[in-house]
C-alpha positions as CSV (number, residue, x, y, z in Angstrom):
1,M,-31.6,-9.8,23.7
2,S,-29.5,-6.7,22.9
3,H,-31.1,-3.3,22.2
4,L,-29.8,-3.6,18.6
5,L,-31.4,-7.0,17.9
6,V,-34.7,-5.8,19.5
7,S,-34.6,-2.6,17.5
8,I,-33.8,-4.4,14.2
9,S,-36.5,-7.0,14.8
10,H,-39.1,-4.4,15.6
11,T,-38.1,-2.4,12.5
12,L,-38.3,-5.4,10.2
13,N,-41.7,-6.3,11.5
14,Q,-42.9,-2.7,10.7
15,V,-41.4,-2.9,7.2
16,E,-43.1,-6.2,6.5
17,K,-46.5,-4.9,7.8
18,A,-46.2,-1.9,5.6
19,K,-45.4,-4.0,2.6
20,A,-48.4,-6.2,3.4
21,A,-50.8,-3.3,3.2
22,K,-51.6,-3.3,-0.5
23,K,-54.9,-1.4,-0.4
24,C,-55.8,2.1,0.9
25,K,-56.9,1.7,4.5
26,V,-59.1,4.8,4.4
27,C,-61.0,3.7,1.3
28,C,-61.5,0.3,2.9
29,L,-63.1,2.0,6.0
30,K,-65.3,4.0,3.6
31,N,-66.5,0.7,2.0
32,V,-65.3,2.0,-1.4
33,L,-65.9,-0.7,-4.0
34,N,-62.5,-1.9,-5.3
35,P,-60.4,0.3,-3.1
36,P,-57.3,1.7,-4.8
37,T,-53.7,0.6,-4.2
38,A,-51.9,2.3,-1.4
39,T,-49.1,4.7,-2.5
40,K,-48.0,6.2,0.8
41,R,-47.9,5.3,4.5
42,C,-48.3,7.6,7.4
43,L,-45.6,6.8,9.9
44,D,-47.6,8.5,12.7
45,C,-51.0,6.8,12.1
46,K,-49.3,3.6,10.8
47,E,-51.8,3.4,7.9
48,S,-51.4,3.0,4.2
49,M,-53.3,5.3,1.8
50,C,-53.9,6.1,-1.8
51,E,-52.7,9.3,-3.3
52,A,-56.0,11.1,-2.8
53,C,-56.5,10.0,0.8
54,S,-52.9,10.8,1.7
55,S,-53.4,14.4,0.3
56,D,-56.6,14.8,2.4
57,H,-54.9,13.4,5.4
58,L,-52.5,16.3,5.6
59,L,-55.3,18.8,5.3
60,H,-56.6,18.0,8.8
61,K,-55.2,20.3,11.4
62,L,-54.0,17.4,13.7
63,N,-52.3,15.6,10.9
64,R,-50.2,18.4,9.3
65,D,-47.0,17.3,11.0
66,H,-47.4,13.7,10.1
67,K,-44.7,12.0,8.0
68,L,-45.9,10.3,4.8
69,F,-43.5,7.8,3.1
70,P,-43.9,6.5,-0.5
71,V,-44.6,2.7,-0.7
72,D,-42.0,2.2,-3.3
73,Q,-39.3,3.3,-0.9
74,F,-40.0,0.8,1.9
75,D,-36.7,-1.0,1.2
76,S,-34.6,2.1,1.4
77,D,-32.2,3.0,4.2
78,D,-34.0,6.3,4.7
79,Y,-37.3,4.4,5.6
80,V,-35.5,2.1,8.0
81,T,-33.6,5.0,9.6
82,E,-36.9,6.9,10.0
83,L,-38.6,4.0,11.6
84,R,-35.8,3.3,14.1
85,A,-35.6,7.0,15.0
86,R,-39.2,6.8,16.1
87,Q,-38.7,3.8,18.4
88,N,-38.7,4.3,22.1
89,T,-36.4,2.3,24.3
90,L,-37.0,1.9,28.0
91,C,-34.5,2.2,30.9
92,D,-32.3,-0.8,31.5
93,H,-33.0,-0.5,35.3
94,N,-36.7,0.2,35.7
95,N,-37.9,-0.8,32.2
96,K,-40.5,2.0,32.4
97,D,-39.1,5.4,31.6
98,P,-37.5,6.3,28.2
99,V,-33.8,6.3,28.1
100,E,-31.9,9.6,28.0
101,I,-28.5,8.7,29.5
102,F,-25.6,6.3,28.7
103,C,-23.4,5.1,31.5
104,P,-19.9,4.3,30.0
105,V,-18.9,2.4,33.2
106,C,-21.8,0.0,33.3
107,K,-22.5,0.2,29.5
108,K,-26.2,0.7,30.2
109,F,-28.9,3.0,28.8
110,I,-30.8,4.6,31.6
111,C,-33.3,7.3,32.5
112,V,-32.3,10.5,34.5
113,G,-33.8,9.1,37.7
114,C,-31.8,5.9,37.6
115,M,-28.6,7.9,36.8
116,V,-29.0,9.9,40.0
117,L,-29.8,6.8,42.1
118,E,-27.7,4.1,40.6
119,H,-24.8,5.7,38.7
120,Q,-23.3,8.4,40.8
121,G,-19.6,9.2,39.8
122,H,-19.8,7.2,36.6
123,N,-19.4,10.3,34.3
124,C,-22.7,9.5,32.5
125,L,-23.5,11.4,29.3
126,R,-26.6,12.1,27.3
127,I,-26.9,9.5,24.6
128,N,-26.4,11.8,21.7
129,I,-23.2,13.3,23.2
130,A,-21.8,9.8,24.1
131,A,-22.6,8.5,20.6
132,D,-20.9,11.5,18.9
133,K,-17.7,10.9,20.9
134,R,-17.8,7.2,20.0
135,K,-18.4,8.0,16.4
136,E,-15.2,10.1,16.3
137,K,-13.2,7.3,17.9
138,L,-14.6,4.8,15.4
139,K,-13.8,7.1,12.5
140,F,-10.2,7.3,13.7
141,H,-10.0,3.5,13.8
142,V,-11.6,3.1,10.3
143,K,-9.4,5.7,8.5
144,P,-6.2,3.5,8.2
145,I,-8.3,0.6,7.0
146,E,-9.8,2.8,4.2
147,K,-6.2,3.8,3.3
148,K,-5.1,0.2,3.3
149,S,-8.1,-0.7,1.0
150,L,-6.9,1.9,-1.5
151,L,-3.4,0.3,-1.4
152,F,-5.1,-3.0,-2.5
153,D,-6.7,-1.1,-5.4
154,Q,-3.3,0.2,-6.4
155,F,-1.8,-3.3,-6.0
156,K,-4.4,-4.8,-8.2
157,T,-3.8,-2.1,-10.8
158,A,-0.1,-2.8,-10.8
159,A,-0.8,-6.5,-11.1
160,E,-3.1,-5.9,-14.0
161,D,-0.3,-3.8,-15.6
162,Q,2.1,-6.7,-15.2
163,K,-0.5,-9.0,-16.8
164,A,-0.8,-6.7,-19.7
165,S,2.9,-6.6,-20.0
166,V,3.1,-10.4,-20.0
167,E,0.5,-10.6,-22.7
168,E,2.2,-7.9,-24.8
169,G,5.5,-9.8,-24.3
170,R,3.9,-13.0,-25.3
171,K,2.5,-11.4,-28.5
172,T,5.9,-9.8,-29.4
173,A,8.0,-12.9,-28.6
174,K,5.7,-15.2,-30.6
175,S,5.8,-12.8,-33.5
176,Q,9.6,-12.8,-33.5
177,V,9.6,-16.6,-33.3
178,K,7.3,-16.9,-36.3
179,K,9.4,-14.5,-38.4
180,Q,12.5,-16.6,-37.7
181,L,10.6,-19.8,-38.5
182,E,9.6,-18.4,-41.9
183,L,13.4,-18.2,-42.8
184,I,14.4,-21.6,-41.5
185,I,11.1,-23.5,-41.4
186,Q,12.3,-26.8,-42.6
187,L,15.2,-27.0,-40.2
188,A,13.8,-25.2,-37.2
189,S,10.1,-26.1,-36.9
190,Q,10.6,-28.3,-33.9
191,R,12.8,-25.8,-32.1
192,G,10.2,-23.1,-32.9
193,D,7.4,-25.2,-31.3
194,N,9.6,-25.7,-28.2
195,L,10.1,-22.0,-27.9
196,L,6.4,-21.3,-28.2
197,E,5.8,-23.7,-25.5
198,D,8.5,-22.1,-23.4
199,I,7.0,-18.7,-23.9
200,D,3.6,-20.0,-22.9
201,A,5.0,-21.8,-19.9
202,K,6.9,-18.7,-18.6
203,S,4.0,-16.4,-19.3
204,N,1.3,-18.6,-17.8
205,A,3.4,-19.3,-14.7
206,K,3.7,-15.6,-14.2
207,L,0.0,-15.0,-14.9
208,D,-1.0,-17.8,-12.6
209,T,1.1,-16.2,-9.8
210,L,-0.4,-12.8,-10.5
211,N,-3.9,-14.1,-10.6
212,E,-3.4,-15.9,-7.3
213,L,-2.0,-12.7,-5.8
214,I,-5.0,-10.7,-7.2
215,E,-7.4,-13.2,-5.9
216,T,-5.8,-13.1,-2.5
217,A,-5.7,-9.3,-2.6
218,T,-9.4,-9.1,-3.5
219,A,-10.4,-11.5,-0.8
220,N,-8.4,-9.6,1.8
221,Q,-9.7,-6.3,0.5
222,N,-13.3,-7.6,0.7
223,R,-12.6,-8.3,4.4
224,L,-11.4,-4.7,4.9
225,D,-14.3,-3.3,2.9
226,D,-16.8,-5.4,5.0
227,V,-15.4,-3.9,8.1
228,V,-15.5,-0.3,6.7
229,D,-19.0,-0.9,5.2
230,F,-20.5,-2.1,8.5
231,S,-18.7,0.7,10.4
232,R,-19.9,3.3,8.0
233,K,-23.5,2.0,8.2
234,L,-23.3,2.1,12.0
235,I,-21.9,5.7,11.8
236,N,-24.4,6.9,9.2
237,H,-27.5,5.0,10.0
238,G,-27.2,3.6,13.5
239,N,-29.0,5.4,16.3
240,D,-27.0,6.5,19.3
241,M,-27.5,3.3,21.3
242,D,-26.5,1.2,18.3
243,V,-23.3,3.1,17.9
244,L,-22.4,2.8,21.6
245,Q,-23.3,-0.9,21.7
246,M,-21.7,-2.0,18.5
247,A,-18.7,0.3,18.3
248,P,-16.5,-2.0,20.4
249,V,-17.3,-4.9,18.0
250,C,-16.4,-2.7,15.1
251,E,-13.2,-1.6,16.7
252,Q,-12.3,-5.2,17.4
253,S,-13.0,-6.1,13.7
254,V,-10.8,-3.1,12.7
255,D,-8.0,-4.4,14.9
256,S,-8.3,-7.9,13.5
257,V,-7.9,-6.8,9.9
258,Q,-5.0,-4.4,10.7
259,T,-2.6,-7.3,10.5
260,I,-3.6,-8.2,6.9
261,D,-0.6,-7.6,4.7
262,I,-0.8,-6.4,1.2
263,P,0.8,-9.0,-1.1
264,T,4.2,-8.2,-2.6
265,L,4.4,-8.4,-6.4
266,P,7.2,-10.5,-7.8
267,A,10.0,-8.2,-8.7
268,A,11.3,-10.2,-11.7
269,M,10.7,-8.5,-15.0
270,T,7.7,-9.7,-17.0
271,R,8.2,-8.7,-20.6
272,L,9.7,-11.4,-22.9
273,Q,11.7,-11.0,-26.1
274,L,13.7,-13.2,-28.4
275,I,17.5,-12.9,-28.6
276,T,18.6,-14.1,-32.0
277,K,22.0,-15.1,-33.5
278,D,23.4,-14.4,-36.9
279,M,21.5,-16.3,-39.6
280,E,24.6,-17.9,-41.1
281,E,24.9,-20.0,-37.9
282,C,21.5,-21.7,-38.4
283,V,23.0,-24.6,-40.4
284,T,25.3,-25.7,-37.6
285,N,23.2,-24.6,-34.6
286,I,19.5,-24.2,-35.2
287,N,18.8,-23.7,-31.5
288,S,21.3,-20.9,-31.3
289,C,19.9,-19.3,-34.4
290,L,16.3,-19.2,-32.9
291,G,17.6,-17.9,-29.6
292,D,16.2,-17.8,-26.1
293,V,13.3,-16.0,-24.4
294,V,14.6,-13.4,-21.9
295,P,13.1,-10.4,-20.2
296,A,12.9,-7.2,-22.3
297,A,15.4,-4.5,-21.7
298,S,13.4,-1.5,-20.9
299,G,10.4,-0.5,-18.7
300,R,7.4,1.8,-19.0
301,L,7.3,5.0,-17.1
302,V,4.3,4.9,-14.8
303,T,4.6,8.3,-13.0
304,S,7.2,10.9,-12.0
305,F,7.7,13.6,-9.4
306,K,10.3,16.4,-8.9
307,E,11.6,17.0,-5.3
308,E,12.2,20.8,-5.1
309,L,15.8,21.2,-4.1
310,S,17.8,24.3,-3.3
311,K,20.6,25.4,-5.7
312,C,22.3,27.6,-3.3
313,P,23.4,26.0,-1.1
314,E,23.1,23.0,-3.4
315,E,20.9,20.1,-2.3
316,V,20.9,16.7,-3.9
317,I,19.2,13.4,-3.4
318,S,21.6,10.9,-1.7
319,R,19.4,7.9,-0.8
320,L,15.9,6.5,-1.6
321,T,13.7,3.7,-0.3
322,T,10.0,2.7,0.0
323,D,8.2,1.0,2.9
324,A,5.4,-1.6,3.2
325,N,2.7,1.2,2.5
326,C,4.6,2.2,-0.7
327,D,5.5,5.5,0.9
328,I,8.6,7.0,-0.6
329,L,11.4,8.1,1.7
330,I,14.0,10.5,0.2
331,S,17.3,11.4,1.9
332,I,18.4,14.9,1.0
333,F,22.1,15.9,1.4
334,C,23.5,19.5,1.6
335,K,26.9,20.8,2.5
336,D,25.0,23.0,5.0
337,K,24.4,20.1,7.4
338,A,21.4,21.8,9.0
339,R,19.5,21.3,5.7
340,N,20.1,17.5,5.7
341,R,16.7,15.8,6.1
342,I,14.5,12.9,5.1
343,N,11.2,13.7,3.3
344,I,8.4,11.1,3.5
345,Y,5.9,11.1,0.6
346,D,2.9,8.8,0.1
347,N,2.7,6.9,-3.2
348,N,0.8,9.9,-4.7
349,F,3.8,12.1,-3.8
350,V,2.0,14.0,-1.1
351,L,4.4,15.1,1.6
352,Q,3.6,13.3,4.9
353,D,6.4,14.3,7.2
354,T,10.0,15.4,7.3
355,I,12.8,14.1,9.7
356,P,15.4,16.9,10.2
357,N,19.1,16.3,10.9
358,P,19.2,15.4,14.7
359,R,22.9,16.5,14.8
360,A,22.5,19.8,12.9
361,A,23.9,21.8,15.8
362,E,27.1,19.8,15.7
363,K,27.2,20.2,11.9
364,E,27.4,16.5,11.4
365,S,26.4,14.7,8.1
366,F,23.1,13.0,8.3
367,A,21.9,10.5,5.7
368,G,20.4,7.1,5.2
369,I,18.1,5.2,4.7
370,A,16.7,1.7,5.2
371,I,13.5,0.3,6.7
372,D,13.9,-2.4,9.5
373,D,11.6,-5.2,10.5
374,D,9.9,-2.8,13.0
375,S,9.0,-0.4,10.1
376,H,11.5,2.1,11.6
377,I,13.6,4.3,9.4
378,V,17.3,3.5,9.9
379,T,19.9,6.3,9.2
380,R,23.5,7.1,9.8
381,C,25.4,10.1,11.1
382,Q,28.9,9.8,9.8
383,G,30.7,12.5,11.9
384,S,29.2,11.4,15.2
385,N,29.6,7.7,14.4
386,E,26.0,6.9,15.0
387,I,23.3,4.6,13.6
388,I,19.9,6.2,14.4
389,A,16.4,4.6,14.0
390,F,13.3,6.8,13.8
391,T,9.6,6.3,13.7
392,K,7.8,7.7,10.6
393,T,6.8,10.7,12.8
394,G,10.5,11.5,13.5
395,D,10.8,10.1,17.1
396,Q,14.1,8.4,17.8
397,V,13.7,4.8,19.0
398,R,17.4,3.7,19.2
399,T,20.9,5.0,18.7
400,F,24.2,3.1,18.8
401,H,27.8,3.6,17.8
402,S,29.3,2.3,14.5
403,K,32.6,3.6,13.2
404,S,32.6,6.0,10.3
405,P,29.3,4.8,8.8
406,H,28.8,5.6,5.1
407,A,25.6,3.7,4.6
408,V,23.2,1.2,6.2
409,A,21.0,-1.7,5.0
410,V,18.8,-4.2,6.7
411,N,18.9,-8.0,5.9
412,S,16.2,-10.6,6.2
413,K,17.1,-11.3,9.8
414,G,16.5,-7.7,10.8
415,H,20.2,-7.1,11.3
416,Y,21.7,-3.7,10.4
417,V,24.5,-4.1,7.8
418,V,26.8,-1.0,7.9
419,A,29.3,0.0,5.2
420,G,32.0,2.0,7.1
421,F,34.9,3.9,5.7
422,N,37.0,0.8,5.5
423,T,34.9,-1.9,7.1
424,L,31.6,-3.9,6.8
425,T,29.8,-4.5,10.1
426,V,26.7,-6.5,10.9
427,H,24.9,-5.2,14.0
428,H,22.0,-6.5,15.9
429,K,19.4,-3.8,16.0
430,D,20.2,-3.1,19.6
431,G,23.8,-2.2,18.4
432,K,25.6,-5.4,19.3
433,V,28.3,-6.2,16.7
434,L,27.7,-9.6,15.2
435,Q,30.2,-9.7,12.4
436,T,32.8,-7.5,10.8
437,A,35.1,-7.6,7.8
438,P,37.4,-5.2,5.9
439,D,36.1,-3.2,2.9
440,P,38.4,-0.7,1.0
441,G,37.8,3.0,1.6
442,G,37.6,5.6,-1.1
443,K,37.1,9.2,-2.0
444,Y,33.3,9.1,-2.2
445,T,30.6,7.9,0.2
446,K,29.6,4.3,-0.3
447,H,26.1,2.8,-0.8
448,I,25.0,-0.6,0.5
449,H,22.2,-3.1,-0.2
450,C,21.4,-6.6,1.0
451,D,20.7,-9.1,-1.7
452,V,18.2,-12.0,-1.6
453,N,20.7,-14.3,0.1
454,D,21.6,-11.7,2.8
455,G,24.9,-10.9,1.1
456,A,26.0,-7.3,0.9
457,I,26.4,-5.2,-2.3
458,V,28.7,-2.2,-1.7
459,S,28.9,0.5,-4.3
460,D,32.3,2.2,-4.6
461,P,31.9,5.4,-6.8
462,A,35.6,6.2,-6.5
463,S,36.6,2.9,-8.1
464,H,33.7,2.7,-10.5
465,H,32.6,-0.8,-9.4
466,I,30.5,-2.6,-6.9
467,R,31.7,-5.3,-4.5
468,V,29.4,-8.3,-3.8
469,Y,29.9,-10.2,-0.5
470,D,28.2,-13.4,0.6
471,S,26.3,-13.6,3.9
472,T,29.6,-14.3,5.8
473,L,31.1,-11.1,4.4
474,Q,33.4,-13.0,2.1
475,L,34.1,-11.1,-1.2
476,K,32.5,-13.0,-4.2
477,Y,33.3,-10.6,-7.0
478,R,33.6,-7.1,-8.3
479,Y,31.5,-5.8,-11.1
480,G,32.4,-2.8,-13.3
481,T,35.2,-0.7,-14.7
482,Q,35.3,2.9,-15.6
483,G,33.8,3.7,-19.0
484,A,30.6,3.8,-21.0
485,G,30.5,0.3,-22.6
486,D,28.8,-2.9,-21.5
487,G,29.9,-3.8,-18.0
488,Q,31.4,-0.3,-17.5
489,V,30.0,2.3,-15.1
490,G,30.6,5.8,-14.0
491,R,30.4,6.3,-10.2
492,P,27.9,3.5,-9.3
493,C,25.7,4.4,-6.4
494,G,22.5,2.7,-5.4
495,T,21.6,-1.0,-6.1
496,C,18.7,-3.3,-5.7
497,C,17.9,-7.0,-6.4
498,L,15.2,-8.9,-8.3
499,D,13.7,-12.1,-6.9
500,N,15.9,-14.2,-9.1
501,G,19.1,-12.6,-7.7
502,D,19.8,-10.3,-10.7
503,I,21.2,-6.9,-9.5
504,I,20.2,-3.5,-10.8
505,V,23.1,-1.1,-10.6
506,T,22.8,2.7,-11.0
507,D,25.3,4.3,-13.5
508,P,24.9,8.0,-12.9
509,G,27.9,8.9,-15.0
510,N,26.3,7.4,-18.1
511,Y,22.6,8.1,-17.2
512,R,21.6,4.5,-17.1
513,L,20.8,1.3,-15.1
514,H,22.6,-2.0,-15.6
515,L,21.1,-5.5,-15.1
516,V,23.8,-7.8,-13.7
517,S,23.4,-11.6,-13.2
518,P,23.8,-13.1,-9.7
519,D,27.4,-14.2,-10.6
520,G,28.4,-10.8,-11.7
521,E,28.0,-11.0,-15.5
522,F,26.6,-8.0,-17.5
523,K,23.2,-8.9,-18.9
524,Q,21.8,-5.7,-20.4
525,I,21.2,-2.0,-20.0
526,L,17.9,-1.9,-18.3
527,L,17.0,1.8,-18.6
528,S,18.9,4.7,-20.2
529,K,18.9,8.3,-21.2
530,E,16.4,7.4,-23.9
531,D,14.0,6.3,-21.2
532,G,14.3,9.7,-19.5
533,I,16.9,8.7,-16.9
534,R,19.1,11.6,-15.6
535,V,22.0,11.0,-13.1
536,P,20.3,8.1,-11.2
537,V,21.8,7.8,-7.7
538,D,19.5,5.3,-6.1
539,V,17.0,2.7,-7.1
540,V,14.5,0.5,-5.2
541,L,11.7,-2.0,-6.0
542,N,8.4,-1.2,-4.3
543,R,5.9,-4.0,-3.2
544,F,4.0,-3.5,-6.5
545,G,7.0,-4.7,-8.4
546,Q,7.7,-1.3,-9.8
547,L,11.2,0.3,-10.1
548,V,11.5,3.6,-8.3
549,V,14.5,5.6,-9.5
550,G,15.9,8.6,-7.6
551,E,17.9,11.2,-9.6
552,E,20.5,13.5,-8.1
553,R,18.8,16.7,-8.9
554,G,15.4,15.7,-7.5
555,G,13.7,13.6,-10.1
556,I,11.7,10.5,-8.8
557,K,10.5,8.2,-11.6
558,V,8.5,5.0,-11.3
559,F,8.8,2.3,-14.0
560,Q,6.8,-0.8,-14.6
561,L,9.4,-3.4,-15.7
């Protein structure tokens, strides 16, 4: 049996014996009639005493250092810790002398004599020193799990926000339906019932999905918390031998839960509203008059942050993305190429790291960014014709040639899709060219994003439109013309996609975001100047289903759709 099991068994027996001692042992020895209930126990004498006898006990010279513990605290961690600290464990070799040393090679607890005789050259350590070292190692392993657990909390908060939005949308949409029904009740009651059912079906389907995600997230978080809780108890309450013996098991548990992924919230918008037609149409088309349930047009600002940028020389945000941990990566461009960089913030906007321009000495333009399936940061250097991938700590992991790269994205296969000056090129991540097609050049730098079907969306600010290609790089359509009306944009830059294939397009010239159908039709203005948007240059959906908007002059705004 292991030291830990023996130790725990012995401790539990001591606790049970202490609980069983209901009456004052000293009063019983004095033959006191109806001896009083014990209130304290001497851990040195192993006897339970009443309040008066326990006070007298400490008055004796030999007992002044004795430890008295209140009876009502027998179930506390402090009592168990105190008992286990008083236990003596004997040497694994001779089973006679108390252990003082731990051998990391043989994983044995030994006395000094056996260390000299049996473990020469094994780098043995005193138990407390070995335990302290292992505690530090265990803390290092537990720390990322604690951070991941916090991400589950944030995920569940975002999911609850979406649920609240669904319920609010349900209430608003039903209210609109009922108002319409009051006007055309005799002709449209059946249509109204159908719409109410439609609202419930869409809302409940979304809520079912969110509840399942929350349930899964809670179950996975509980697994993480169990690992952290056991590890913390081992760190805080385990004796040295416990730590040394159980730390490998804890570390194995930590490694086993590292692979648990945080669920990704559905990106589709959750608020519903009723789109109505003119009332005079109701006689000929009741269904058209009542309208359809569609996502609402605007989102709620969750949080915002301002990246501090230099005005001279002028710095601007050029690209934006998020990774699986919801860290926010911001690409900053400056005409002074040495100042080009990527800043990495956690989702509380605390700066984690900065990746400087690796070609600053050559005065080449450095920008990006995308996240590949290895969680590496993919960037481009236009002047040196390079695609460069980095770790989050700034170490280069791969570099390959791609002609005049403006922007880079990563598709679901892990391939790098590069928008060049006048080409589109799909690379394997090792640099091999898999596919290429022409794409018109322009005055301004392009942006690129891969849609849900591995097609490419190329933003052309000079021509005031986006070009949407399928997965074979065949042009499907163009969206946008210059202007400020519906379907018109001013210098479109970043784009992203919802799960249903809808495209969100930045319109920095008009301070707004468009929502475009998968076939290229204008649907609505999603966010605008009235929502606090200022020169949006890039946009991305994080795994919590929130829309992160990057503004040219440093504003980062997170919206719940």
